[in-house]
C-alpha positions, 0 to 999 in steps of 0.5 A: 478538473471539476469546480464546486462552490462551498455551498455545493460542497455543503449541500451536495457532498455525496456527488462531489465525493463521488467525483473525487472517488473516481479520480478527479480533482475538484476546485472549491470556489468561495465568493467567486475566488478559488478557495481550495483544491480537493484531490484523491488520495493516491491509490496504494499498490498491492504488496506482491505475493511472495512464493516462499516454496519456489524460493526454497526450491531455488535455493535448496532444490529437493535436499532434505536435511537431517536432524543433526544438520538442522541442529548445527545450523540453529547453533550457528545462528544462535552464536551469531546473535551473541555478538 
């Protein structure tokens, strides 16, 4: 963990910000005593990509629905929305 004074923070902010961006925590000292601690924000994990085509293939295979089947499935879905 790095240490910087309040004056360093004011006068050399870019350098201290670079430390934080590189994942280091920084202790801020004021008049010789620990005043604050700056820690980097945790990095967010990227959302995994979903392969919808592969999911569809795993569920339905190569099946092709007729227009009547699609209409029946849609009507069934709408009935469930009414309660």
